[in-house]
C-alpha positions as CSV (number, residue, x, y, z in Angstrom):
1,M,85.5,68.6,-18.8
2,R,84.5,72.2,-18.7
3,H,85.1,74.9,-21.3
4,K,84.1,78.2,-19.9
5,N,85.5,81.3,-21.4
6,N,83.0,84.1,-21.2
7,S,83.8,87.8,-21.0
8,G,83.0,87.9,-17.3
9,D,85.8,85.3,-16.5
10,R,88.2,87.2,-18.7
11,R,87.4,90.5,-17.0
12,T,87.7,89.0,-13.5
13,Y,91.1,87.5,-14.2
14,T,92.3,90.8,-15.8
15,E,91.2,92.7,-12.8
16,R,92.9,90.3,-10.4
17,R,96.1,90.4,-12.4
18,R,96.2,94.2,-12.2
19,R,95.5,94.1,-8.5
20,A,98.3,91.6,-8.0
21,D,100.7,93.6,-10.0
22,R,100.2,96.5,-7.6
23,R,101.1,94.3,-4.6
24,A,104.7,94.1,-3.4
25,P,106.9,92.1,-5.8
26,P,107.7,88.5,-5.0
27,A,110.5,87.8,-2.6
28,P,113.3,87.1,-5.0
29,S,113.0,90.4,-6.8
30,A,112.5,92.8,-3.9
31,P,115.5,95.2,-4.1
32,G,117.9,95.1,-1.1
33,F,116.1,92.2,0.6
34,R,116.8,88.6,1.0
35,Y,114.1,86.3,2.4
36,P,115.4,83.5,4.5
37,S,113.6,80.2,4.7
38,W,111.5,79.3,7.7
39,Q,114.3,76.9,8.7
40,E,116.8,79.7,8.8
41,Q,114.5,81.9,10.8
42,R,114.0,79.1,13.4
43,V,117.7,79.1,13.9
44,Q,117.7,82.8,14.5
45,Y,114.9,82.5,17.1
46,L,116.8,79.7,18.8
47,T,119.9,81.9,19.0
48,R,117.8,84.7,20.6
49,Y,116.5,82.3,23.2
50,I,120.0,81.0,23.9
51,F,121.4,84.6,24.4
52,L,118.4,85.4,26.6
53,L,119.1,82.4,28.8
54,L,122.8,83.4,29.0
55,G,121.8,86.9,30.0
56,V,119.5,85.6,32.8
57,L,122.1,83.3,34.1
58,F,124.9,85.9,33.9
59,F,123.0,88.6,35.9
60,N,121.2,86.3,38.3
61,F,123.4,83.2,39.1
62,V,127.0,84.3,38.7
63,V,128.5,84.9,42.1
64,G,129.6,88.5,42.5
65,I,127.8,89.8,39.5
66,E,125.1,92.6,40.0
67,P,123.5,94.8,37.4
68,A,125.5,98.0,37.3
69,H,122.6,100.5,37.2
70,W,119.3,98.8,37.3
71,S,117.8,96.7,40.0
72,P,117.7,92.9,39.4
73,A,113.9,93.0,39.4
74,A,113.9,95.8,36.7
75,L,116.4,93.9,34.5
76,N,114.5,90.6,34.8
77,T,111.3,92.4,33.9
78,A,113.1,93.6,30.7
79,F,114.2,90.0,30.0
80,A,110.6,88.7,30.6
81,I,109.2,91.3,28.1
82,Y,111.8,90.3,25.6
83,L,110.9,86.6,26.1
84,L,107.2,87.4,25.5
85,F,108.0,89.4,22.4
86,N,110.3,86.8,21.0
87,T,107.7,84.1,21.5
88,L,104.9,86.1,19.9
89,S,107.2,87.0,17.0
90,F,108.2,83.3,16.6
91,L,104.5,82.2,16.4
92,H,103.8,85.0,13.9
93,A,106.8,83.9,11.8
94,R,105.5,80.3,11.6
95,R,102.3,81.6,10.0
96,Y,103.7,84.5,8.0
97,P,107.4,83.7,7.2
98,I,107.7,86.9,5.1
99,H,106.8,90.0,6.9
100,H,108.8,93.2,6.6
101,R,107.5,95.0,9.7
102,R,108.3,92.0,11.9
103,F,111.9,91.9,10.5
104,Y,112.4,95.5,11.4
105,L,110.7,95.4,14.8
106,A,112.5,92.2,15.9
107,M,115.9,93.8,14.9
108,W,115.2,97.0,17.0
109,V,114.0,95.0,20.0
110,D,117.2,93.0,19.8
111,I,119.2,96.2,19.8
112,V,117.3,97.6,22.7
113,I,117.7,94.5,25.0
114,T,121.4,94.3,24.1
115,T,121.8,97.9,25.0
116,I,120.1,97.4,28.3
117,S,122.4,94.4,29.0
118,V,125.6,96.3,28.1
119,L,124.5,99.2,30.3
120,N,124.2,96.9,33.3
121,D,127.3,94.9,32.6
122,P,129.6,95.4,35.6
123,Y,132.8,94.8,33.8
124,A,134.9,97.8,32.6
125,I,135.1,96.3,29.1
126,P,131.7,94.6,28.9
127,P,131.8,91.2,27.2
128,S,128.1,91.7,26.4
129,L,129.2,94.1,23.6
130,L,129.8,91.1,21.5
131,V,126.1,90.5,21.3
132,F,125.8,93.5,19.1
133,I,127.9,91.6,16.5
134,M,125.3,88.8,16.7
135,V,122.6,91.3,16.2
136,V,124.2,92.6,13.1
137,L,125.0,89.1,11.7
138,G,121.6,87.6,12.6
139,N,119.4,90.5,11.5
140,G,121.5,91.9,8.7
141,M,123.2,89.1,6.8
142,R,120.1,86.9,6.7
143,Y,117.9,89.6,5.2
144,G,120.0,91.4,2.6
145,M,121.9,94.7,2.4
146,R,119.0,97.0,3.4
147,L,118.5,95.4,6.8
148,F,122.2,94.8,7.2
149,A,123.0,98.5,6.8
150,I,120.3,99.5,9.3
151,A,121.5,96.8,11.7
152,L,125.1,98.2,11.4
153,V,124.1,101.8,12.0
154,G,121.6,101.0,14.7
155,S,124.1,98.8,16.6
156,F,126.9,101.3,16.2
157,I,124.8,104.2,17.5
158,A,123.5,102.0,20.4
159,T,127.0,101.0,21.3
160,M,128.3,104.6,21.4
161,L,125.4,105.8,23.4
162,V,125.6,103.1,26.0
163,L,129.3,103.4,26.4
164,S,129.0,107.2,26.7
165,T,126.2,106.7,29.2
166,R,128.3,104.2,31.2
167,Y,131.2,106.8,31.3
168,A,128.8,109.6,32.4
169,L,127.1,107.5,35.1
170,S,130.5,106.4,36.5
171,G,131.6,110.0,36.8
172,A,134.5,109.5,34.3
173,E,135.3,112.1,31.7
174,V,135.0,111.4,28.0
175,S,138.5,110.7,27.0
176,P,140.3,111.0,23.6
177,G,140.4,107.2,23.6
178,L,136.6,107.0,23.6
179,L,136.4,109.5,20.7
180,F,139.0,107.5,18.8
181,L,136.9,104.4,19.5
182,N,133.9,106.1,17.9
183,V,135.8,107.0,14.8
184,F,137.5,103.6,14.6
185,G,134.2,101.9,15.0
186,G,132.7,104.0,12.2
187,I,135.5,103.1,9.8
188,I,135.0,99.4,10.6
189,L,131.3,99.7,9.8
190,V,131.9,101.3,6.5
191,Y,134.4,98.6,5.6
192,A,132.1,95.9,6.7
193,Y,129.3,97.3,4.6
194,I,131.5,97.5,1.5
195,L,132.7,93.9,2.0
196,M,129.3,92.6,2.7
197,G,128.0,94.3,-0.4
198,R,130.4,92.5,-2.6
199,I,129.6,89.2,-0.9
200,E,125.9,89.8,-1.3
201,R,126.2,90.7,-5.0
202,S,128.2,87.5,-5.6
203,R,125.6,85.4,-3.7
204,Q,122.7,86.9,-5.7
205,E,124.4,86.3,-9.0
206,L,125.1,82.7,-8.0
207,E,121.5,82.2,-6.8
208,R,120.0,83.7,-9.9
209,H,122.0,81.5,-12.2
210,S,121.3,78.4,-10.1
211,N,117.5,79.0,-10.2
212,L,117.0,80.0,-13.8
213,D,116.8,77.9,-17.0
214,T,119.6,79.3,-19.2
215,L,117.6,79.2,-22.4
216,T,114.3,80.6,-21.5
217,G,115.1,82.7,-18.4
218,L,112.3,81.1,-16.5
219,L,112.8,79.2,-13.2
220,N,114.3,75.8,-13.6
221,R,112.9,72.5,-12.1
222,R,115.0,72.8,-8.9
223,A,113.7,76.2,-8.1
224,L,110.1,75.2,-9.0
225,Y,110.2,72.3,-6.5
226,E,111.5,74.7,-3.7
227,I,108.8,77.3,-4.4
228,A,106.1,74.7,-4.7
229,A,107.1,73.2,-1.3
230,T,106.7,76.7,0.2
231,L,103.3,77.2,-1.4
232,F,102.1,73.8,-0.1
233,Q,103.3,74.7,3.4
234,R,101.5,78.0,3.2
235,Q,98.4,76.3,1.9
236,R,98.3,73.9,4.8
237,R,98.7,76.7,7.3
238,T,96.2,79.1,5.8
239,R,93.8,76.6,4.2
240,S,94.1,78.5,0.9
241,T,94.2,77.1,-2.6
242,F,96.3,77.7,-5.7
243,T,96.1,76.4,-9.2
244,M,98.6,74.7,-11.6
245,L,98.9,74.9,-15.3
246,F,101.0,72.2,-17.0
247,A,101.8,73.2,-20.6
248,D,103.2,70.9,-23.3
249,L,104.2,72.3,-26.8
250,D,102.5,70.3,-29.6
251,K,104.5,69.4,-32.7
252,F,107.7,70.6,-31.1
253,K,109.7,67.6,-32.4
254,A,108.5,68.4,-35.9
255,V,109.7,72.0,-35.5
256,N,113.2,70.7,-34.6
257,D,113.1,68.1,-37.5
258,Q,112.0,70.5,-40.1
259,H,113.6,73.8,-39.1
260,G,116.5,72.7,-36.9
261,H,117.3,73.0,-33.2
262,S,117.9,76.7,-33.4
263,A,114.3,77.1,-34.5
264,G,113.2,74.9,-31.6
265,D,115.2,77.1,-29.2
266,R,113.5,80.2,-30.7
267,V,110.1,78.6,-30.1
268,L,110.9,77.9,-26.4
269,K,112.1,81.4,-25.9
270,A,109.0,82.8,-27.6
271,F,106.7,80.7,-25.4
272,A,108.6,81.8,-22.3
273,D,108.1,85.4,-23.3
274,I,104.4,84.8,-23.8
275,L,104.1,83.3,-20.4
276,R,105.8,86.3,-18.8
277,Q,103.5,88.7,-20.7
278,T,100.3,86.8,-19.6
279,I,100.8,85.8,-15.9
280,R,101.0,88.2,-13.0
281,S,104.3,89.2,-11.4
282,T,103.3,87.2,-8.3
283,D,102.8,84.0,-10.3
284,V,105.5,81.4,-10.8
285,A,106.5,80.1,-14.3
286,A,109.1,77.4,-14.8
287,R,110.5,75.2,-17.5
288,F,109.9,71.7,-16.3
289,G,112.0,70.1,-18.9
290,G,112.2,69.9,-22.7
291,D,109.1,71.5,-24.1
292,E,107.1,71.2,-20.8
293,F,106.3,74.2,-18.6
294,V,104.6,74.6,-15.2
295,V,102.8,77.7,-14.0
296,L,101.6,78.2,-10.4
297,L,98.8,80.7,-9.8
298,E,98.0,81.9,-6.3
299,D,94.6,83.3,-5.4
300,T,93.2,82.1,-8.7
301,S,90.3,79.8,-9.4
302,L,90.3,77.1,-12.0
303,Q,88.0,79.1,-14.2
304,E,90.3,82.1,-14.0
305,A,93.3,79.9,-14.7
306,E,91.4,78.6,-17.8
307,V,91.1,82.2,-19.0
308,A,94.8,82.6,-18.6
309,A,95.5,79.3,-20.4
310,R,93.3,80.2,-23.4
311,R,94.9,83.6,-23.6
312,I,98.3,82.0,-23.9
313,Q,97.0,79.7,-26.6
314,E,95.6,82.7,-28.5
315,M,99.0,84.4,-28.3
316,V,100.8,81.3,-29.4
317,G,98.5,81.1,-32.4
318,V,99.3,84.8,-33.3
319,W,103.0,84.1,-33.0
320,T,102.9,81.0,-35.1
321,R,101.0,82.7,-37.9
322,E,103.4,85.6,-37.9
323,Q,106.5,83.5,-37.8
324,G,105.3,80.6,-40.0
325,V,106.2,78.0,-37.5
326,D,103.5,75.4,-36.8
327,F,103.1,74.5,-33.2
328,S,100.4,74.8,-30.5
329,V,100.2,74.2,-26.7
330,S,98.1,71.8,-24.6
331,F,97.2,72.5,-21.0
332,G,96.3,70.5,-18.0
333,L,94.8,72.3,-15.0
334,G,94.5,71.4,-11.4
335,E,94.0,72.9,-8.0
336,A,95.7,72.3,-4.6
337,P,94.6,70.6,-2.5
338,T,91.6,69.4,-4.5
339,H,93.7,67.5,-7.0
340,G,96.7,66.8,-4.9
341,E,97.9,67.5,-1.3
342,N,101.5,67.7,-2.3
343,F,103.4,68.8,-5.4
344,A,104.1,65.3,-6.8
345,A,100.5,64.2,-6.5
346,L,99.2,67.5,-8.0
347,L,101.7,67.3,-10.9
348,E,100.8,63.7,-11.7
349,R,97.1,64.5,-12.0
350,V,97.7,67.7,-14.0
351,D,100.2,65.9,-16.3
352,Q,97.6,63.2,-16.9
353,A,95.0,65.8,-17.7
354,M,97.4,67.5,-20.2
355,Y,98.0,64.1,-21.8
356,D,94.3,63.4,-22.1
357,S,93.9,66.9,-23.7
358,K,96.5,66.1,-26.3
359,I,94.8,62.8,-27.2
360,R,91.3,64.1,-27.4
361,H,92.1,67.3,-29.2
362,A,95.2,66.3,-31.2
363,G,97.0,69.3,-29.6
364,G,95.9,72.7,-28.6
365,G,93.4,71.5,-26.0
366,L,92.8,72.0,-22.4
367,A,91.6,69.7,-19.6
368,Y,90.9,69.7,-15.9
369,A,92.6,67.2,-13.5
370,L,90.4,64.7,-11.8
371,P,89.8,65.1,-8.0
372,T,91.9,62.8,-5.8
373,S,88.8,60.8,-5.0
374,A,87.9,60.2,-8.6
375,S,89.2,57.3,-10.7
376,S,87.8,58.1,-14.0
377,G,86.6,61.1,-16.0
């Protein structure tokens, strides 16, 4: 067991914490954005491939159908470029599921290829216009209100431009009906945005309540398992590491017995506040159950995690002296994948380390998990 807490470690962790706080906030708290899972994004890419296949079949294999303005070779070249872009984007998304620039770029490429298809659709009322709806739904509703608004406006402008271009190239004059269509389409977009805003707010509220522990305001166990699964997927792709702190409040039962459950609730809330004050905005803190808590620290070594754990213990000591409530906190520390290649295995070893810490130190201790290849300490 190692106990290393020099000023260099403290300074390193503090610097890393400040740097992390300057990074973009974690996915759930980014305003106007929703971050779909990799499974959701795979469905979106599959939809793109299906519509691309339908476009190729429509313009190349339907009898009597010819592109209205481009040559078949030029249109197929555009489809081939879109296929290449979509494939490269898919491979990038597998490695980096959350990437703002890719979200925006993919949406605009979708709008461009749909515009090209509508321009070359030989029908007077082009059925390919419906693809714009799929662009809005696929790129907007999956990613939150910000991208939804941009997808709506972009698709609307593209629709009006391509319809006007079709009129101009066919030699027809712009009719009052086309102007009315523009106004009517704009009203529909505004209504759709208002309606979607209400749906999104309700969804966010429901998601927030379903992910949070009602007493402490930290993530609950269900949300912890979901985030941990994502972290392990990322770890396997990038060969990175992250650390886990497993915290257990010592003498918590005595607090409830001597001061009542309201005092116990106050202790849990106070400890949750201490966690929020200590960890970075990019770290994950959850109430695992009862008086047990789990913290996941990305881009943090075990030694730096120990610095954070000891700082939490110091802050708990200050709070207990000020409030006259006697309790402390024991920690188990572990690293993925060194101490576990999945969440259950890592949690088991860190939990055991925390238990050993409580036994050896009678509370208020700290212990490292054993590597997966070790059988004894």
